[in-house]
C-alpha positions in Angstrom: -106.9 -114.7 -33.3 -103.5 -112.8 -32.5 -104.0 -109.1 -30.8 -101.5 -106.3 -32.4 -101.7 -102.7 -33.8 -102.1 -102.4 -37.1 -99.5 -100.7 -39.3 -102.2 -97.9 -40.0 -102.2 -97.5 -36.3 -98.8 -97.0 -36.1 -98.6 -94.6 -38.5 -101.1 -92.8 -37.5 -99.4 -92.6 -33.6 -96.1 -91.6 -35.6 -97.9 -88.9 -37.0 -99.3 -87.5 -34.2 -96.5 -87.6 -32.3 -94.6 -86.1 -34.5 -96.9 -83.0 -35.1 -96.4 -82.9 -31.6 -92.6 -82.6 -31.8 -92.8 -79.6 -34.2 -95.0 -77.6 -32.1 -93.0 -78.3 -28.8 -90.0 -77.6 -30.7 -91.5 -74.5 -32.6 -92.4 -73.9 -28.3 -89.4 -73.9 -26.6 -87.6 -71.7 -29.3 -90.1 -69.2 -29.5 -89.7 -69.7 -25.4 -86.1 -69.5 -25.1 -85.7 -66.0 -27.0 -88.8 -64.4 -24.8 -86.0 -65.6 -22.1 -83.3 -64.0 -23.7 -85.6 -60.7 -23.7 -86.4 -60.4 -20.0 -82.8 -61.7 -19.4 -81.8 -58.2 -21.8 -84.6 -56.1 -19.9 -83.2 -56.9 -16.5 -79.9 -56.1 -17.6 -81.0 -52.8 -18.9 -82.8 -52.0 -16.2 -79.5 -52.4 -13.6 -77.3 -50.8 -15.5 -80.0 -47.5 -15.9 -80.6 -48.0 -12.2 -76.6 -48.4 -11.1 -76.1 -45.3 -13.1 -78.4 -42.9 -11.6 -77.5 -45.0 -8.2 -73.6 -44.1 -8.8 -74.3 -40.0 -10.1 -76.7 -39.9 -6.2 -74.0 -40.7 -4.5 -71.9 -38.6 -6.2 -73.6 -35.7 -5.7 -73.5 -35.6 -2.0 -69.6 -35.3 -1.9 -69.9 -32.5 -4.6 -69.1 -34.5 -8.3 -71.9 -33.8 -10.4 -70.0 -35.8 -13.0 -71.8 -39.1 -14.3 -69.4 -42.0 -14.1 -66.8 -41.8 -17.1 -66.9 -45.0 -19.1 -69.2 -47.7 -18.7 -66.3 -51.3 -18.8 -65.0 -51.7 -22.0 -63.3 -55.0 -20.8 -63.5 -58.0 -22.9 -64.6 -60.3 -20.3 -66.9 -58.0 -17.8 -68.6 -55.3 -18.5 -70.5 -52.7 -16.5 -68.4 -52.6 -13.5 -67.3 -49.7 -13.4 -64.1 -50.0 -15.8 -61.8 -50.9 -12.4 -61.9 -47.7 -10.9 -61.8 -48.3 -7.1 -65.1 -46.4 -6.0 -66.4 -46.3 -9.3 -68.0 -49.8 -9.1 -71.4 -49.3 -11.8 -72.9 -53.1 -10.8 -71.3 -55.2 -8.0 -70.8 -57.7 -10.3 -70.0 -56.7 -14.2 -72.3 -58.7 -17.1 -69.9 -61.7 -18.6 -69.2 -60.6 -22.2 -70.1 -62.9 -24.9 -71.6 -62.6 -28.9 -73.9 -65.7 -28.3 -77.8 -64.7 -28.0 -79.0 -63.0 -24.2 -75.4 -61.6 -23.9 -73.3 -58.0 -24.4 -70.5 -57.3 -25.4 -68.8 -53.9 -26.6 -68.2 -51.9 -29.9 -65.6 -49.7 -30.4 -66.1 -46.2 -28.9 -64.6 -43.4 -27.2 -65.8 -41.1 -24.2 -67.9 -39.2 -24.3 -70.5 -42.2 -26.2 -69.6 -45.7 -25.4 -70.7 -48.6 -27.7 -72.7 -51.8 -26.4 -74.6 -54.9 -28.1 -76.7 -56.7 -27.4 -77.7 -60.2 -29.2 -81.0 -61.8 -29.1 -82.7 -64.4 -31.6 -79.5 -64.0 -33.7 -79.9 -59.7 -33.9 -77.4 -57.6 -32.2 -79.0 -54.2 -30.8 -77.2 -51.5 -30.4 -77.2 -49.3 -27.2 -74.8 -46.2 -26.3 -73.5 -45.0 -22.5 -73.7 -40.9 -22.7 -71.4 -39.9 -20.3 -71.9 -36.7 -20.2 -76.1 -37.1 -19.9 -75.7 -40.4 -18.0 -78.4 -42.5 -20.6 -78.2 -45.6 -21.9 -80.4 -45.8 -24.5 -81.5 -48.5 -28.1 -79.7 -46.9 -30.9 -82.0 -45.5 -33.7 -82.7 -48.0 -36.9 -82.4 -51.0 -34.6 -84.4 -54.7 -35.8 -87.9 -54.8 -34.7 -86.8 -57.3 -32.0 -84.8 -54.3 -30.4 -87.6 -52.5 -29.5 -89.1 -55.2 -27.0 -86.1 -55.0 -25.3 -87.5 -51.7 -24.4 -90.7 -50.7 -24.4 
């Protein structure tokens, strides 16, 4: 009598492994999108905090204006547009068109427009240098609301 697995047993093992792999891949994909959302939320919080910190520092000096423009550079964003003494974030955010990254769109003062890509969707934000507000634009894909809720 030979000791070996039957063909049916092997098929069952392959089917079970296939089901487990399908579940794991789907879960990994969802985890990646969640990580991009968390990164976006952290970036937004840092940007908003830096805008307020910059304003407070300049109010002390008698300058009541908000920072005039967040960087429109195509490679590094939110670094104060290179203006000496007006760097918004110590280390700007690297611009890219892939998921989990920011990029600029055209926009003139006092409004600057930025896109954050998450889950294959672009989420549009506007910085208003009159009010210092960095806000999610209206009528965005549903996933964008998770960045600011």
